[in-house]
C-alpha positions as CSV (number, residue, x, y, z in Angstrom):
1,M,0.1,-0.1,0.1
2,D,1.6,3.3,-1.0
3,A,1.4,6.6,0.7
4,S,-0.9,8.1,-1.7
5,T,-3.5,5.3,-1.5
6,K,-3.2,5.6,2.2
7,Q,-3.8,9.5,2.0
8,T,-6.8,9.1,-0.2
9,A,-8.5,6.7,2.1
10,Y,-7.8,8.9,5.0
11,S,-9.2,12.0,3.1
12,A,-12.3,10.2,2.0
13,L,-13.3,8.9,5.4
14,L,-12.6,12.3,7.1
15,V,-14.9,13.9,4.4
16,L,-17.7,11.5,5.3
17,L,-17.2,12.1,8.9
18,L,-17.5,15.9,8.4
19,L,-20.6,15.6,6.0
20,G,-22.2,13.5,8.9
21,L,-21.4,16.2,11.4
22,S,-22.8,18.9,9.3
23,A,-26.2,17.2,8.8
24,A,-26.5,16.6,12.6
25,P,-29.3,18.3,14.6
26,A,-28.6,21.3,16.5
27,Q,-29.0,19.6,20.0
28,A,-25.7,17.8,19.9
29,Q,-22.7,17.6,22.1
30,F,-19.0,17.6,21.0
31,G,-16.6,15.7,23.2
32,I,-13.0,14.3,23.8
33,A,-12.5,10.6,24.5
34,A,-9.6,8.4,25.6
35,G,-9.1,5.0,27.1
36,A,-6.9,1.7,26.9
37,N,-7.2,-1.1,24.5
38,F,-6.2,-4.7,25.2
39,D,-5.8,-6.3,21.7
40,S,-5.9,-10.0,21.2
41,V,-3.3,-10.0,18.5
42,S,-1.4,-13.3,18.2
43,D,2.4,-13.9,18.1
44,I,3.9,-14.0,14.7
45,Q,5.5,-17.4,13.8
46,G,8.6,-17.7,11.6
47,A,8.1,-20.1,8.7
48,A,11.8,-21.4,8.5
49,D,12.4,-22.1,12.5
50,A,9.0,-21.7,14.1
51,Q,10.3,-19.0,16.1
52,D,7.7,-16.9,17.6
53,V,7.9,-13.2,17.8
54,Q,6.3,-11.8,20.9
55,R,3.9,-8.9,20.8
56,T,2.7,-6.4,23.2
57,S,-1.0,-6.1,23.0
58,T,-2.0,-3.2,25.5
59,G,-2.2,0.3,23.7
60,Y,-4.5,3.3,24.0
61,H,-6.8,5.4,22.0
62,I,-7.5,9.2,22.0
63,G,-9.8,11.3,19.8
64,A,-12.9,13.3,19.4
65,V,-16.7,12.5,19.2
66,Y,-20.0,14.0,18.2
67,D,-23.1,12.9,20.1
68,F,-26.7,13.6,18.9
69,S,-30.1,12.1,19.0
70,I,-32.3,10.7,16.3
71,G,-35.4,9.7,17.8
72,P,-35.1,7.0,20.4
73,V,-31.3,6.6,19.6
74,N,-28.3,8.5,19.7
75,L,-25.5,8.3,17.0
76,R,-21.9,9.2,18.0
77,P,-19.4,9.4,15.1
78,G,-15.7,9.9,15.9
79,L,-12.2,10.2,14.9
80,F,-9.4,8.5,16.9
81,Y,-5.7,7.9,16.9
82,R,-4.9,4.3,18.2
83,K,-1.7,2.5,19.3
84,V,-2.6,-1.0,18.7
85,G,0.5,-2.7,20.1
86,S,4.1,-3.8,19.0
87,Y,6.0,-6.8,17.8
88,D,9.5,-7.5,18.9
89,F,11.9,-8.6,16.3
90,S,15.0,-7.9,18.1
91,D,15.9,-11.5,18.6
92,V,15.7,-12.2,15.0
93,S,19.3,-12.9,13.6
94,G,20.4,-10.2,11.2
95,S,17.2,-8.1,11.8
96,N,17.5,-4.3,11.4
97,V,14.1,-3.9,12.9
98,D,13.9,-4.1,17.0
99,D,10.1,-3.2,17.3
100,L,7.3,-3.0,14.7
101,N,4.5,-0.6,16.3
102,V,1.2,-1.0,14.9
103,R,-1.0,2.2,15.1
104,A,-4.2,3.3,13.2
105,F,-6.6,6.0,12.7
106,E,-10.2,5.0,13.2
107,V,-13.7,6.3,12.3
108,P,-16.3,4.8,14.5
109,V,-20.1,5.3,14.3
110,D,-21.5,4.3,17.6
111,V,-25.3,3.8,18.0
112,R,-26.4,4.2,21.8
113,V,-29.7,3.1,23.1
114,T,-30.6,4.1,26.7
115,V,-31.8,1.1,28.8
116,F,-32.9,3.2,32.0
117,S,-33.2,7.0,32.5
118,F,-32.5,8.2,35.9
119,P,-31.9,11.9,37.0
120,F,-28.3,12.0,36.7
121,V,-27.2,8.4,35.5
122,S,-28.6,6.7,32.4
123,P,-27.2,3.3,31.7
124,Y,-27.1,2.4,27.8
125,V,-25.9,-0.2,25.4
126,V,-23.8,0.8,22.5
127,G,-22.6,-0.7,19.1
128,G,-21.7,0.1,15.6
129,P,-19.2,-0.2,12.9
130,N,-15.8,1.1,12.7
131,A,-13.3,2.0,9.8
132,F,-9.8,1.0,10.8
133,L,-6.9,2.4,8.9
134,P,-3.6,0.5,10.1
135,Q,-0.1,1.6,9.8
136,G,3.2,0.2,10.8
137,S,6.2,2.1,12.1
138,E,8.5,0.7,9.4
139,D,8.0,2.0,6.0
140,S,9.3,-1.1,4.4
141,L,6.6,-3.1,6.1
142,D,3.8,-0.8,5.6
143,D,2.7,-2.7,2.5
144,N,1.7,-5.5,4.7
145,F,-1.3,-3.8,6.1
146,E,-4.7,-3.2,4.3
147,D,-5.6,0.3,3.2
148,V,-8.9,0.1,5.3
149,S,-10.2,-2.6,7.6
150,F,-13.6,-2.9,9.4
151,T,-14.4,-3.9,12.7
152,F,-17.6,-3.8,15.0
153,N,-17.9,-2.7,18.5
154,V,-20.4,-3.6,21.2
155,G,-20.5,-2.5,24.8
156,V,-22.2,-1.0,27.7
157,G,-21.9,2.5,29.4
158,A,-23.6,5.1,31.3
159,D,-24.5,8.9,30.8
160,I,-23.4,10.6,34.0
161,S,-24.4,14.3,34.1
162,V,-22.1,16.6,36.1
163,P,-24.4,19.2,37.8
164,G,-23.2,22.9,37.5
165,V,-20.5,22.4,34.9
166,G,-22.5,21.3,31.9
167,L,-20.4,18.3,31.4
168,T,-21.6,14.6,30.7
169,L,-19.1,11.8,31.4
170,Q,-19.6,8.5,29.4
171,P,-17.5,5.6,30.9
172,E,-17.8,2.6,28.6
173,F,-16.7,-1.0,28.6
174,R,-16.3,-2.3,24.9
175,Y,-15.4,-5.4,22.9
176,E,-14.3,-5.0,19.3
177,F,-14.2,-7.8,16.7
178,G,-12.8,-7.8,13.2
179,A,-15.1,-8.0,10.1
180,S,-12.1,-8.0,7.6
181,D,-8.4,-8.5,7.7
182,Y,-6.0,-5.8,8.5
183,I,-2.9,-7.6,7.9
184,S,-2.6,-8.3,4.0
185,G,0.5,-10.6,3.9
186,D,3.6,-12.2,5.8
187,F,6.3,-10.0,7.1
188,Q,9.8,-10.6,5.9
189,I,12.6,-9.7,8.3
190,A,16.2,-10.4,7.5
191,G,15.4,-12.6,4.5
192,E,12.9,-14.8,6.7
193,N,9.0,-14.9,6.4
194,F,7.1,-14.4,9.4
195,S,3.3,-15.2,9.3
196,P,0.5,-13.8,11.7
197,S,-1.8,-16.4,12.6
198,D,-4.7,-14.0,13.2
199,R,-5.3,-11.3,10.6
200,Q,-8.4,-9.8,12.1
201,L,-8.4,-7.4,15.1
202,S,-10.2,-8.2,18.4
203,A,-10.0,-6.2,21.4
204,Y,-11.3,-5.2,24.8
205,A,-11.3,-1.5,25.8
206,L,-12.1,0.9,28.5
207,R,-13.0,4.4,27.4
208,L,-14.2,7.6,28.8
209,N,-16.0,10.2,26.8
210,V,-16.3,13.8,28.1
211,L,-19.0,15.7,26.4
212,F,-19.4,19.6,26.5
C-alpha cells in the first residue's frame, strides 16, 4: 500500500465524517475521548524455524466524538488515533528492525440506546461499525497492512451528568471484533518470512467520553 493510496483513504473517510457532522441536528454535544485497549493479537511465527515473535497487546486510543439524538437512539461518530501494540523482532538474527509498532486512525459510528433513564445516571448499550486504517512504524513493512479494515464494537456504558458544569461523562466497557483482515500478507525480516496466525483484530477496551 503506497502513501498516496493511504492518504486518499484517510481523506475520504474524513470527508464522510465531516458531512455527517454537518447534517447533525442542533441539539448535539462535542466531546473528547480516551482509553486503553487490550488487543488479542497473536504472536507472529517464523516459517523457517518456528520462531515466535512476541507482541505487546496493550495500547491506547484518543480522539474526538460528536453525540446527537435521532428519535429514540443517539448516534456518535468519532475520529481516533490508536496505538494497537508492537511486535519485537530484536531476537531475529540479522534483523535491522527491533520493534514494529502498529497504530491506526479510526472512524467509528456508535449507536447508543438508553436502557434506563435516571436523573443523573442513564445506563445504555452501544454498538456500531468502525473503519480501521492501520499503519506500521517501519515504512518497508507498511505494504503488509490493508488500506482500510472494518470492525464492529459492542459494549455498555452510562451517561453521567455533572451538575453545575455542563459536562456529561460516559465511561464505557467495549468489545471489538474484526469484520475484515487488517494484515494483508506475511512479514519478511532479515530474509525470513513471518506469518501472523490472526489477521483480524479483536480487543477489549475501557473508554471515557467527556461531552461538553
